[in-house]
N, C-alpha and C positions, 0 to 999 in steps of 0.2 A: 547517313555518314558516322564513319566508324573512328573512332580513337584510341590510338597509344598511349599509355601513359606512361613513360618510367621515371619510378620514384614513388609513384602510386600512396607509399605508406607514411611519408612524411607531411609536413604543414601542408607546404601547397602541392602537392599530388589528390591528399587527401580534399581540399577545398575544391580543386579542380574538376576532381571526378564528379563529385557533387553535382556542380554547376552544369558540366557537359550532360550528366545525367539527366536533370532538368531542362535543359535545350533542346530532350529527345536524341542525344548522339546514343551512338552504339558503342559502350565504351568499356577498355580491354586496361587491366592493369597489369605492368610486367614485374613479379617478384621471383626471387630465389627459390628455391626449394625448400630450404629452411625456413621460411618466412610463413609459411602456413598459418602457425600459431597463433602469431601476432598481427594480425589484419588492421588490430586498432581501429581509426574514424572510418577505412571503408568496409569494417565485417557488414553492416547492416544493407550496404549495396548489392554487396555480394550476398549474403543470405535471401535477398528481397528477390535474386536475378537480376536487378538492374543494371551490374556490371558483373564481367568476366574476368576470368584472371588465365596468364601464360606463364609459363615457366621461361629466364632469361638471365642473363649477367651480363653487364657490361664488360666484363674479364674473360668473353668467351663471344666472338663474333659470330662462329658457328649458331650458337643457340640465340641470337640475335636474326640471323638467316633466317634460321626454321621458324621463328615466330614473325618476322614480316612477313612470309611466305604464306602461313596460314592464316593471319588474320587478312591480311592487303588492305593495309588502313588508307584514309584519305590525310590521315593527320596525327603526327608525331609528338610527341611534346615529353623533352627529356630534363627531368626535374631532379636528376640521381646525380648522389655529389657525396664524397665525403670531406664534412665542414673541417674546419680548426678555428674556432671562435679563440681568437688572442693569441694563436699559435705563431708567431713572427719568427723570423731568423733565428736560430742560435736555440730553438726550444724545441721537446719534445712533439714529434709529429703523429698524428695517427696513421697506421697501418694501412697502406694499399691507397692512401689520400693522391698521389701521382696518377696511379694505375687506373682508378676509377674516376678522376675529378679532369683527367688531361686523355689520358691514351683511351677510356674507353669510349670518348666522344670520335675518336679517331675512329671506335671498330664499330661503331652505331654508324655515322657517314658511310662507311665501306659497306657496310651491311644493306643500306638504303640503297645505294648506288646500283649494287648487283640484283636486290629482291624487292625495292620497291620505291623507284626514281623517281614517280610521280607522287607520292606523296610530300606532303608539305611538313617541315620539321621546325617547331621552336624548340630554342635552346635557353635554357636558364644561365644566362653567362650573369656576370657580377659586377659591381662597384669595385670591386676590387682589382679591375681590370686596369684603373685609371692611375693605381699605386701599388702595384705588386709589391716593391719592396717591404712596404710597410707591413703586406699582411702573410708575408713568408712563403712558403712551399703553396698554400692553398693558394692566394694571390698568383703565383707563375704558372700554375695547374687551370686555373680557369682564364689566364689570358694566353696560353695556349689554344685551349678550346675554342674560347670565342676567334680565333683568328683560323682553327681550323673551319669552323662554318664558314665564316667569308672564303675561304678557301676553294671550299667545296660548292660554293654557289656562285661564285667566277669563274670559275676552271673546271667544275664540273655540269654545271648547269640544276644543281637542285636546289628546290625552291624551300632555300634552309634560312632562318631569322634568328637572331638573337634578342634576346630578352634582359637587358642590362638591369639587375635588378637593383635598390639599394635596400637599405636597413627594412624589411620587414616582418612582420612578429605577429601573434595572437595567442589565444589559449593553448594552440597547438603546438607551437615551439618549443623545443626542448629550454629546462631551466638552464643548460649550459650558456646560453644567450642572455644577453644583459638585460634585457625587456623584462623578459620572462623569469629570470632570478630576482628581478625586484619586486614585480606583481606576487611572484609565489611566496616570496620571504613575510614580505608586505601582509598576505592572508594568515601566514603561520604565524605570524605578532599577534594578528587579531582573535587567533583562534589559542593563544598560548600555549604556542607550539615551540615558539621561538623568542629571543631577549630581544635583540636589535638586527638592524640591517646594516652591515657594515662595509662602506664603499671608499673605494680609493681618490675618486676625483668626482665632483658633480657640475665641474663648470664644463665639461667637455661636451659639444654639441653633433646630435646626428641626425639626419633624416629619418625618419621611421615610418614605414607604412604600414597598414593592412592587410596581410597576407590576401585576404578575399577577395579586396579591392586588386590586387596586382594578379590572381589568377585571372580575374576576367580581363586583364590588359591580354593575358596568354591568348585565349581564346579569339579576341578580335584580329590579333596579330597572325594566326592562320587564316584567317577570313581574308586575310588582303593577296590581292592579284600578283604582285610585285613584291616579294621577299628583300628582307634590310633590319637595318638594327636601330631597336628601340630602347627609349630611357627608361626606364619606371620610374617615377617618383614622387614624393608630393611636393617639392621643390618649396618644402617648410621646414627649419632644422631646429629639433627644440636641447634644450640641456637636460642633463642625468638630472639635474635638481628639479626639472620642472615635471620631469615624469614623477620624479620621488614623490614630488607634492600631488599631484594630482592623485597617484596609487596612495599616500597616506591618508588623503580626505575621503574619497572611496572606501576606506576600511574604518574610518573614524578612528583614526590615529595623529599625532601630531611628529615634529620632530625631535622628543624627547626618544624616540625608537630607531635614529638611525645615528650612527658614527662615521665620521669622516675622516678619515688619514691624511686628506691631503699630501698627497703624492702630485708629483707634477703631473701635468695635463699632457696628454697624448698630442700626437698632430692631430689635425682637423680634417676631418674626413673630405674625400674632394666631391666638389659640388657638380653637375652636370646640367644642363635644359631641360627639361622634359617638353618643352613648346613642339617640339618636330613629330613627339608622340601624341598630343594632345591632339593635334591637327589633324594629321593621319590617322589615327583610329575613334579619333570622336570620345577619347577615354578621359574620366577624371575619378579621382577618387571620392569616396560614397562619405567615409566614415573620418569622424575628423581626430585627431590627436588625443584628446580627453576622452571622447567617446569609445577609443582604439582600448585606453589604459582602465578606463572604470568597467569594461566590460573581462577585460585580463583578471583585476583584482575579480570583481564578484564569481569568475567562473572558479577561480582559486578558492575562494571561501569554501563554494559552494562544495567541491569536492574535497572537501576537508570534514563537511559536517555528515 
């Protein structure tokens, strides 16, 4: 089984690559030419020749067609996107967000229609599609991409599925995201490199999952005979306060290390049932919320030692 991963250098892509390699797949990762010097988590896979790389760019459909024709993959996983945590409407947006996260998916679908019509696509959608107004351009781009996948599935006949991913994190996530920002700061305080964790509100609640659990679901989606849209979520929401409490305890700290500014709470995250996903895929998360935060703090502490 040959699998092509777009976004292989990120959190989800790197975990998925490891899982597919361990499952015996022939795994290819698509990267841009200037990315060879920062392979990060997948570097050991490439060095051991357990994973191959090919150049391509979601902004360049011709490069996608060339890669698909060369590999002839059975499965394609699109985990590539420009993310914008907290960048609501009216705030500066990252360059090329709409170009990559929205139009890039159109380029990929068209390339697959022309060069790999029998391959199975799993696209990383987002819970932001349920409230795009809250998530600014990122939410709008993700909704556009989600509907493109639905359209190419129903109108063109591609085996294309959407993985509607709720918040998920790990030691590999960028510290620009809240959970990782908290665990990294707590680790720095424990190491004497920071004085305080400053938060605007600790009562907001979110459904946080563990990234390697979520990427297992992606592989299961590709195995389904009939494509569809699957909600990937733990079904349990936790407050920022709970997250901080677990992180502090894991580092041997207490609330004296935290300053809360008590800004107004943001609107609650929209929640959707994952019963369909669990019934159809036979998927369940393996890592509890507490275990996830503890291992993230441990990884951040070790990185500083």
